[in-house]
KOLDRENLUM-159223 format. One record per residue (C-alpha): x, y, z; residue number from 1. Coordinates in steps of 0.5 Angstrom, whole numbers, plus 500, padded with zeros to 3 digits. Layout:
BEGIN
+-----+-----+-----+-----+
:  c1 :  c2 :  c3 :   i :
+-----+-----+-----+-----+
:   X :   Y :   Z : NUM :
...
+-----+-----+-----+-----+
This chain:
BEGIN
+-----+-----+-----+-----+
:  c1 :  c2 :  c3 :   i :
+-----+-----+-----+-----+
: 551 : 284 : 723 :   1 :
: 556 : 288 : 726 :   2 :
: 559 : 293 : 723 :   3 :
: 566 : 290 : 723 :   4 :
: 564 : 285 : 718 :   5 :
: 559 : 290 : 714 :   6 :
: 565 : 294 : 713 :   7 :
: 570 : 288 : 712 :   8 :
: 564 : 285 : 707 :   9 :
: 564 : 292 : 703 :  10 :
: 572 : 293 : 702 :  11 :
: 571 : 285 : 699 :  12 :
: 566 : 287 : 695 :  13 :
: 569 : 294 : 692 :  14 :
: 575 : 289 : 690 :  15 :
: 571 : 285 : 687 :  16 :
: 567 : 290 : 683 :  17 :
: 573 : 293 : 681 :  18 :
: 577 : 287 : 678 :  19 :
: 581 : 286 : 683 :  20 :
: 578 : 280 : 685 :  21 :
: 577 : 276 : 680 :  22 :
: 572 : 270 : 679 :  23 :
: 575 : 264 : 682 :  24 :
: 579 : 268 : 687 :  25 :
: 579 : 264 : 694 :  26 :
: 577 : 268 : 699 :  27 :
: 580 : 263 : 706 :  28 :
: 577 : 265 : 713 :  29 :
: 584 : 265 : 716 :  30 :
: 587 : 269 : 711 :  31 :
: 582 : 274 : 711 :  32 :
: 582 : 274 : 718 :  33 :
: 589 : 276 : 718 :  34 :
: 589 : 281 : 713 :  35 :
: 583 : 285 : 717 :  36 :
: 586 : 284 : 724 :  37 :
: 580 : 281 : 726 :  38 :
: 578 : 274 : 729 :  39 :
: 574 : 269 : 724 :  40 :
: 567 : 271 : 727 :  41 :
: 566 : 277 : 723 :  42 :
: 569 : 274 : 717 :  43 :
: 564 : 270 : 716 :  44 :
: 559 : 275 : 718 :  45 :
: 562 : 279 : 711 :  46 :
: 562 : 273 : 707 :  47 :
: 555 : 271 : 708 :  48 :
: 553 : 277 : 706 :  49 :
: 558 : 277 : 700 :  50 :
: 554 : 270 : 698 :  51 :
: 547 : 274 : 699 :  52 :
: 549 : 279 : 695 :  53 :
: 551 : 274 : 690 :  54 :
: 558 : 277 : 689 :  55 :
: 561 : 270 : 692 :  56 :
: 560 : 262 : 693 :  57 :
: 561 : 260 : 700 :  58 :
: 565 : 254 : 701 :  59 :
: 564 : 250 : 707 :  60 :
: 569 : 251 : 713 :  61 :
: 573 : 255 : 708 :  62 :
: 571 : 261 : 706 :  63 :
: 568 : 262 : 700 :  64 :
: 570 : 264 : 692 :  65 :
: 569 : 269 : 686 :  66 :
: 563 : 268 : 683 :  67 :
: 564 : 265 : 676 :  68 :
: 558 : 268 : 671 :  69 :
: 556 : 262 : 666 :  70 :
: 554 : 265 : 660 :  71 :
: 548 : 264 : 661 :  72 :
: 547 : 266 : 667 :  73 :
: 550 : 273 : 663 :  74 :
: 545 : 273 : 658 :  75 :
: 540 : 273 : 663 :  76 :
: 542 : 278 : 668 :  77 :
: 544 : 283 : 662 :  78 :
: 537 : 282 : 659 :  79 :
: 533 : 284 : 666 :  80 :
: 538 : 290 : 667 :  81 :
: 536 : 291 : 660 :  82 :
: 529 : 292 : 661 :  83 :
: 529 : 295 : 668 :  84 :
: 534 : 300 : 665 :  85 :
: 529 : 302 : 660 :  86 :
: 523 : 302 : 665 :  87 :
: 526 : 306 : 670 :  88 :
: 527 : 311 : 663 :  89 :
: 521 : 311 : 662 :  90 :
: 518 : 312 : 670 :  91 :
: 523 : 317 : 671 :  92 :
: 521 : 322 : 665 :  93 :
: 514 : 322 : 669 :  94 :
: 515 : 323 : 675 :  95 :
: 523 : 327 : 676 :  96 :
: 523 : 333 : 679 :  97 :
: 526 : 340 : 675 :  98 :
: 533 : 339 : 679 :  99 :
: 533 : 332 : 677 : 100 :
: 532 : 334 : 670 : 101 :
: 537 : 340 : 670 : 102 :
: 543 : 334 : 674 : 103 :
: 541 : 331 : 667 : 104 :
: 542 : 336 : 662 : 105 :
: 548 : 338 : 666 : 106 :
: 551 : 331 : 667 : 107 :
: 550 : 330 : 660 : 108 :
: 553 : 337 : 657 : 109 :
: 559 : 335 : 663 : 110 :
: 560 : 328 : 659 : 111 :
: 561 : 331 : 652 : 112 :
: 567 : 336 : 654 : 113 :
: 570 : 329 : 658 : 114 :
: 569 : 325 : 651 : 115 :
: 572 : 330 : 647 : 116 :
: 578 : 331 : 652 : 117 :
: 578 : 324 : 652 : 118 :
: 578 : 322 : 659 : 119 :
: 576 : 316 : 660 : 120 :
: 575 : 314 : 666 : 121 :
: 572 : 321 : 668 : 122 :
: 567 : 319 : 662 : 123 :
: 566 : 312 : 665 : 124 :
: 564 : 315 : 672 : 125 :
: 560 : 321 : 668 : 126 :
: 556 : 314 : 664 : 127 :
: 555 : 311 : 671 : 128 :
: 553 : 317 : 674 : 129 :
: 547 : 318 : 668 : 130 :
: 544 : 311 : 668 : 131 :
: 543 : 311 : 677 : 132 :
: 540 : 318 : 675 : 133 :
: 535 : 316 : 670 : 134 :
: 534 : 310 : 675 : 135 :
: 533 : 314 : 682 : 136 :
: 528 : 319 : 678 : 137 :
: 523 : 313 : 677 : 138 :
: 522 : 314 : 685 : 139 :
: 522 : 307 : 686 : 140 :
: 526 : 304 : 692 : 141 :
: 524 : 296 : 690 : 142 :
: 527 : 298 : 681 : 143 :
: 533 : 302 : 684 : 144 :
: 534 : 296 : 690 : 145 :
: 533 : 291 : 683 : 146 :
: 538 : 295 : 679 : 147 :
: 543 : 296 : 684 : 148 :
: 543 : 288 : 685 : 149 :
: 544 : 287 : 679 : 150 :
: 550 : 292 : 677 : 151 :
: 554 : 288 : 683 : 152 :
: 552 : 281 : 680 : 153 :
: 555 : 283 : 673 : 154 :
: 561 : 286 : 676 : 155 :
: 564 : 280 : 674 : 156 :
: 564 : 283 : 666 : 157 :
: 564 : 291 : 668 : 158 :
: 572 : 291 : 666 : 159 :
: 568 : 289 : 658 : 160 :
: 562 : 294 : 659 : 161 :
: 568 : 299 : 660 : 162 :
: 570 : 297 : 654 : 163 :
: 565 : 298 : 649 : 164 :
: 563 : 304 : 653 : 165 :
: 569 : 308 : 652 : 166 :
: 566 : 308 : 644 : 167 :
: 565 : 316 : 646 : 168 :
: 561 : 318 : 640 : 169 :
: 557 : 313 : 640 : 170 :
: 555 : 313 : 646 : 171 :
: 554 : 320 : 647 : 172 :
: 549 : 320 : 641 : 173 :
: 545 : 315 : 644 : 174 :
: 545 : 319 : 651 : 175 :
: 543 : 325 : 648 : 176 :
: 536 : 322 : 645 : 177 :
: 535 : 319 : 652 : 178 :
: 536 : 326 : 654 : 179 :
: 532 : 330 : 648 : 180 :
: 526 : 324 : 650 : 181 :
: 525 : 325 : 658 : 182 :
: 526 : 333 : 658 : 183 :
: 521 : 333 : 653 : 184 :
: 516 : 329 : 657 : 185 :
: 516 : 323 : 652 : 186 :
: 516 : 317 : 656 : 187 :
: 515 : 312 : 651 : 188 :
: 521 : 315 : 646 : 189 :
: 525 : 315 : 653 : 190 :
: 524 : 308 : 653 : 191 :
: 526 : 306 : 646 : 192 :
: 532 : 311 : 646 : 193 :
: 534 : 307 : 652 : 194 :
: 533 : 300 : 650 : 195 :
: 536 : 301 : 645 : 196 :
: 542 : 304 : 648 : 197 :
: 542 : 298 : 653 : 198 :
: 541 : 293 : 648 : 199 :
: 547 : 296 : 644 : 200 :
: 552 : 295 : 650 : 201 :
: 549 : 288 : 651 : 202 :
: 551 : 285 : 645 : 203 :
: 558 : 288 : 645 : 204 :
: 559 : 286 : 652 : 205 :
: 556 : 279 : 650 : 206 :
: 561 : 278 : 645 : 207 :
: 567 : 281 : 648 : 208 :
: 565 : 275 : 653 : 209 :
: 565 : 270 : 648 : 210 :
: 571 : 271 : 644 : 211 :
: 575 : 272 : 650 : 212 :
: 573 : 265 : 653 : 213 :
: 574 : 262 : 646 : 214 :
: 580 : 265 : 647 : 215 :
: 582 : 261 : 654 : 216 :
: 579 : 254 : 651 : 217 :
+-----+-----+-----+-----+
């Protein structure tokens, strides 16, 4: 994988994960080559990497299509994400360093201030960092990589997830229980608190997606 191809792949991945490139959008080699001012070779390499990450589906001799996720696939991935994040939280309770615990505490306090101001974008960014920090705290690179991969695969429904997380008060109360369990060194309580939190999000995301699909049917 060349540096150019890696850069193009990451640029396109960012657009997919932000929703700028929606599910079903075509990624045609000639158009991409013109856009990035490169030959088709690095474009093909970039598309193969995106395909390997599950973000697109390759179309022979044409390019790729941003992956669409079926309701069944979405349910499977959300369930896996829920369990893996809860597992990370349990392990992190036992393995997080003192510095990481303090970072978690400060992050939670900052999120409370941001929520009080009603700053949606800032809260969502802090929310993402909150979950990331807990996963990193497990100090297991395989788990972290698996969770990150699932996050990418779930990127087409990120907008729906964000809509749920805008219920600041509910989300923050759930985060409070997670933080208390982690700081108290209670792995089982931390697991259950995270599982309750992610299960609620999963159910609401599925409801939103099903409603959107029913409306467009």
